[in-house]
C-alpha positions in Angstrom: -98.8 -221.1 68.1 -98.4 -220.8 64.1 -97.4 -217.0 63.4 -100.6 -214.1 61.6 -98.3 -213.9 59.1 -97.6 -217.3 57.7 -100.6 -216.9 55.4 -103.0 -214.1 54.4 -106.0 -212.9 53.0 -106.5 -210.6 50.3 -110.2 -209.1 50.4 -111.5 -207.7 47.4 -115.0 -205.8 47.4 -116.3 -205.2 44.2 -116.2 -201.3 44.9 -112.5 -201.8 44.6 -113.0 -203.8 41.2 -114.8 -201.5 39.9 -113.0 -198.8 40.5 -109.8 -200.9 39.4 -111.7 -201.8 36.2 -112.7 -198.4 35.1 -109.7 -196.3 36.3 -106.4 -198.4 36.3 -103.4 -196.3 36.3 -101.0 -197.5 33.9 -97.7 -196.2 35.6 -94.6 -198.7 35.7 -95.3 -199.1 39.5 -98.4 -199.9 39.6 -100.2 -202.8 41.5 -101.3 -206.0 39.8 -104.6 -205.0 38.6 -107.3 -206.9 41.1 -109.3 -208.8 37.9 -106.0 -210.8 37.6 -107.3 -212.5 41.3 -110.6 -212.9 40.5 -110.1 -214.1 37.0 -107.3 -216.9 38.5 -110.0 -217.8 40.7 -112.6 -218.4 38.0 -110.7 -220.0 36.1 -109.6 -222.5 38.8 -113.0 -223.0 39.8 -114.1 -224.3 35.8 -111.4 -226.9 35.6 -112.0 -228.3 38.9 -115.6 -228.3 37.4 -113.8 -230.2 34.4 -112.3 -232.8 36.6 -115.2 -233.8 38.4 -116.9 -234.4 34.9 -114.3 -236.3 33.9 -113.6 -238.6 36.8 -118.3 -238.6 36.5 -118.4 -239.5 33.6 -118.2 -242.7 31.8 -114.8 -243.6 29.6 -116.5 -242.6 26.1 -117.2 -239.1 27.6 -114.2 -238.3 28.9 -112.7 -238.6 25.0 -115.7 -236.8 24.1 -114.3 -233.4 25.7 -110.7 -234.2 26.1 -109.0 -232.3 23.4 -105.3 -231.7 22.3 -105.6 -228.3 21.1 -103.5 -225.8 23.0 -102.4 -228.7 24.9 -98.5 -228.7 26.0 -96.1 -231.6 26.1 -95.4 -230.9 30.1 -97.3 -228.5 32.1 -95.6 -225.7 34.1 -95.4 -226.1 37.3 -96.5 -222.7 37.7 -100.0 -221.4 39.2 -102.7 -219.3 37.3 -102.4 -216.1 39.1 -98.3 -216.6 39.3 -98.5 -216.6 35.1 -100.9 -214.2 34.9 -98.8 -211.9 37.1 -95.9 -212.9 35.6 -97.8 -211.8 32.0 -98.7 -208.8 33.9 -94.9 -207.9 35.3 -93.2 -208.0 32.0 -96.3 -206.4 29.6 -98.1 -203.6 31.9 -101.5 -204.7 29.9 -104.2 -203.1 32.1 -107.6 -204.5 33.8 -109.2 -204.1 30.2 -107.0 -206.3 28.5 -107.7 -209.4 31.4 -111.6 -208.3 30.8 -111.9 -208.8 26.8 -109.5 -212.1 27.4 -112.0 -213.5 29.6 -114.5 -212.9 27.4 -112.9 -214.4 24.5 -112.2 -217.5 26.4 -115.7 -217.7 27.2 -116.9 -217.1 23.5 -113.8 -219.9 22.8 -115.1 -222.5 24.9 -119.2 -222.1 23.6 -118.2 -222.1 20.0 -116.5 -225.3 20.8 -118.2 -227.5 22.7 -115.7 -230.3 22.5 -113.2 -228.0 24.6 -112.5 -228.0 28.6 -110.2 -225.8 29.8 -107.4 -227.9 32.5 -103.8 -228.1 33.4 -102.2 -229.2 30.2 -103.7 -226.2 28.0 -105.1 -223.2 30.2 -101.5 -221.5 30.1 -101.7 -221.7 26.6 -104.6 -220.4 26.8 -104.1 -217.4 28.7 -100.9 -216.3 26.9 -103.0 -216.1 23.5 -106.5 -214.5 24.4 -104.4 -211.7 26.5 -101.9 -211.2 23.5 -105.3 -211.3 20.8 -106.7 -209.1 23.7 -103.6 -206.6 24.6 -104.0 -206.2 20.0 -108.0 -205.0 20.1 -107.3 -203.1 22.8 -104.4 -201.0 23.9 -103.0 -198.7 20.9 -99.2 -200.2 20.8 -98.3 -203.8 21.8 -95.5 -205.8 22.1 -94.6 -208.0 19.1 -95.4 -211.8 19.5 -91.7 -213.2 20.0 -92.4 -211.1 23.2 -95.2 -212.2 24.2 -94.1 -215.8 23.6 -90.9 -215.1 25.7 -93.0 -213.8 28.3 -95.2 -216.9 28.4 -92.8 -219.5 28.3 -93.2 -220.2 24.6 -91.2 -220.4 21.0 -92.6 -217.6 18.2 -93.6 -219.9 16.1 -95.4 -221.7 18.6 -97.6 -218.7 19.5 -98.2 -218.0 16.2 -99.5 -220.6 15.2 -101.9 -221.3 18.3 -102.9 -217.5 17.3 -104.3 -218.1 14.3 -106.2 -221.5 15.5 -107.5 -219.4 18.3 -109.0 -217.0 15.6 -110.2 -219.6 13.4 -111.8 -221.2 15.8 -113.2 -218.3 17.0 -113.8 -217.2 13.6 -112.5 -213.6 13.8 -115.2 -212.5 15.9 -113.5 -210.6 18.1 -115.3 -206.8 18.9 -116.6 -206.7 21.8 -118.5 -203.6 22.4 -119.0 -201.3 25.5 -122.5 -203.4 26.5 -120.4 -206.6 26.2 -117.5 -205.8 28.0 -119.9 -204.0 31.2 -121.6 -207.1 31.6 -119.1 -209.1 31.8 -117.0 -206.1 34.6 -120.7 -207.1 36.6 -120.2 -210.9 36.1 -116.8 -209.9 38.4 -118.3 -208.0 40.4 -121.2 -210.3 41.3 -118.4 -213.0 41.9 -116.7 -210.9 44.5 -119.9 -209.9 46.4 -120.7 -213.4 47.5 -120.3 -213.4 50.8 -120.2 -209.6 51.2 -116.4 -210.0 50.3 -114.1 -211.6 48.2 -111.7 -213.7 49.8 -108.8 -215.4 48.4 -106.5 -217.4 51.0 -102.8 -217.2 50.4 -100.0 -219.2 52.2 -96.8 -216.9 51.5 -93.9 -219.6 51.4 -95.7 -222.2 49.4 -96.8 -219.1 47.1 -93.3 -218.1 46.7 -91.7 -221.5 46.3 -94.5 -222.3 43.6 -93.1 -218.8 41.6 -89.0 -219.7 42.2 -90.2 -223.5 40.6 -91.8 -221.9 38.2 -89.4 -219.0 37.2 -86.3 -221.5 36.7 -88.3 -223.9 34.6 -88.9 -221.0 32.2 -85.7 -219.2 32.5 -84.3 -220.4 29.2 -87.0 -217.4 27.6 -86.8 -215.2 30.2 -86.2 -211.5 29.9 
């Protein structure tokens, strides 16, 4: 019989998420914000939909929805969840930063209809939007070079991505209170489906993935 400790189920209630979004403690030993789990799952589902679209569409349509913007030469061997956790570990960006980053990702995709989130661009898109969101939300921030190290990029690469992102967003970065709250409500609705939000994790696989990912970007780790 398999051990009950071989896997675990993390249940996030809307109440927990709401409390975390609006009352998060910024202590050094703070736990990873719950919004990271939800955001990772949402993006993974978006990527899965993109794969189905590309698979089912004709070659012509597939070419139309493919873009080289933010594409990396080699797909990082690091899950979205692990990548977001790494960003949090080294930047300590609070939940509001990830919500604003989610707003930016949504706007970016709406403004650029040919763009589709996939395994080749998701990591660069995340580190760019989180860095820009952090600059918008936080009073004090790390330099671009620091975010680049955290994200596994060079400073020049991240600078270029940030500039490209800003122009493609038409510099529309303002997120008012009502918009922020609407996205928070959307995240809460996501976790309320079925009376709770269940994220299944196999601990052994998760650790292997993290080790591989951390080894791959060891050259730029702090």
